[in-house]
C-alpha positions in Angstrom: -34.4 -18.0 -7.3 -36.0 -18.5 -10.7 -37.9 -21.7 -9.8 -36.3 -23.9 -12.5 -36.4 -27.6 -12.1 -33.7 -30.2 -13.0 -35.6 -31.4 -16.1 -35.8 -27.9 -17.4 -32.0 -27.4 -16.9 -31.4 -30.6 -18.9 -33.5 -29.4 -21.8 -31.7 -26.1 -21.8 -28.3 -27.9 -21.8 -29.2 -30.1 -24.7 -30.5 -27.2 -26.8 -27.3 -25.2 -25.9 -25.2 -28.2 -26.9 -26.9 -28.5 -30.3 -27.0 -24.7 -31.0 -23.6 -23.6 -29.7 -21.7 -26.8 -30.4 -19.3 -28.8 -28.3 -16.2 -26.6 -29.0 -17.7 -23.3 -27.7 -20.0 -24.8 -25.0 -17.3 -24.8 -22.2 -16.5 -21.1 -22.8 -20.1 -20.2 -23.0 -20.9 -22.1 -19.7 -17.9 -20.3 -18.0 -19.2 -16.9 -19.2 -22.7 -17.7 -18.0 -21.3 -18.8 -14.7 -19.5 -15.4 -14.3 -22.6 -13.5 -15.3 -24.7 -15.4 -12.9 -22.1 -14.7 -10.1 -22.2 -11.0 -10.9 -26.0 -11.1 -10.8 -26.0 -12.7 -7.4 -23.4 -10.2 -6.1 -25.5 -7.3 -7.4 -28.7 -8.7 -5.8 -26.9 -9.2 -2.5 -25.5 -5.6 -2.7 -29.0 -4.2 -3.4 -30.4 -6.2 -0.4 -27.7 -5.0 1.9 -28.2 -1.4 0.7 -32.0 -1.7 1.4 -31.4 -3.1 4.9 -28.9 -0.3 5.7 -31.4 2.3 4.6 -34.0 0.7 6.8 -31.7 0.7 9.7 -30.8 4.3 9.0 -34.4 5.3 8.9 -35.0 3.5 12.2 -32.0 5.3 13.8 -33.2 8.7 12.5 -36.6 8.0 14.0 -35.0 7.0 17.3 -32.8 10.1 17.2 -35.9 12.3 16.7 -37.6 10.6 19.7 -34.5 11.1 21.9 -34.2 14.8 20.8 -37.9 15.3 21.6 -37.5 13.7 25.0 -34.4 15.8 25.7 -36.2 19.0 24.7 -39.2 18.1 26.8 -36.9 17.4 29.8 -35.0 20.7 29.2 -38.3 22.6 29.2 -39.4 21.0 32.4 -36.1 21.7 34.1 -36.3 25.4 32.9 -39.9 25.6 34.2 -38.9 24.2 37.6 -35.9 26.5 37.7 -38.0 29.6 37.0 -40.6 28.5 39.6 -37.8 28.0 42.1 -36.3 31.4 41.1 -39.6 33.2 41.6 -40.1 31.5 45.0 -36.6 32.6 46.1 -37.4 36.2 44.9 -40.7 36.1 46.8 -38.9 35.0 50.0 -36.2 37.7 49.4 -38.9 40.4 49.0 -40.7 39.2 52.1 -37.5 39.3 54.1 -36.8 42.8 52.8 -40.3 43.9 53.7 -40.0 42.4 57.2 -36.6 44.1 57.6 -38.0 47.5 56.6 -41.0 47.1 58.9 -38.8 46.0 61.7 -36.6 49.1 61.2 -39.7 51.4 61.1 -40.9 49.8 64.4 -37.5 50.3 66.0 -37.4 54.0 65.0 -41.1 54.6 66.0 -40.9 52.8 69.3 -37.8 52.1 71.4 -39.3 49.2 73.2 -41.9 47.4 71.0 -44.4 45.2 72.9 -43.7 41.4 72.9 -45.6 39.6 70.2 -47.1 36.2 70.6 -46.7 33.1 68.4 -43.9 32.5 66.0 -42.4 36.0 66.4 -41.4 35.2 70.0 -39.0 32.6 68.7 -37.0 35.3 66.8 -34.3 37.1 68.8 -35.0 40.7 69.7 -33.1 43.1 67.5 -30.3 45.0 69.2 -30.4 48.8 69.4 -28.7 50.4 66.4 -25.5 52.2 66.9 -25.3 55.9 66.0 -23.5 55.2 62.8 -26.1 52.5 61.9 -28.9 54.9 62.6 -27.5 57.5 60.2 -27.1 55.0 57.4 -30.5 53.4 58.1 -32.3 56.7 58.0 -30.9 57.2 54.5 -31.6 53.8 53.1 -33.4 50.8 54.5 -31.2 47.7 54.9 -32.0 45.0 52.3 -31.4 41.3 52.2 -28.4 40.7 49.9 -29.3 38.8 46.8 -28.4 35.2 46.8 -25.4 34.2 44.6 -26.3 33.2 41.1 -29.8 34.7 41.2 -28.7 38.2 40.2 -27.9 37.0 36.7 -31.4 35.8 35.8 
C-alpha cells in the first residue's frame, strides 16, 4: 500500500526502540496496529461505497433506458390503436352510408335491377314491413357502434 521495503521497516523499528524505549514499545506497537487496522477498514468502506455508487448510477441509467423504451412502446401501441379505431370508424361510416343508400333505393324502386360484380354476392334485402317502413321514414337505420369504441 505504501511501498515500504523490509529494510526500511527495520530502520523504523530500531529508531522507535531507541526513541520510545523497551518498556513502552509493545503498547505503542499495539496502538499502531489498531490504528493501521482502522485505516484499512476505513479504506475498504470507502472503496465499497464508491463501488455501490457506481452500481447505483449504472442501475439508474438502465432504469432510464427501460422507461424510455416503455414510453416508446406505449406511444407506438397508442398510435396503432388510434389507427385501428379510425379504420373501424371508417368502415362503420361506409356501412351506414351503404345502408342509407340501400334504403333510399328500396323506397324509390320496389324492384331494383340486378347489379353485377361483388354486389351479386350480397343477399337481396327483404321488403320492409309496414311498421319498419314507418320507422325508416323517420330515421335511417344505422350500424350499431362496436362495443368499446363508443368510449374513445
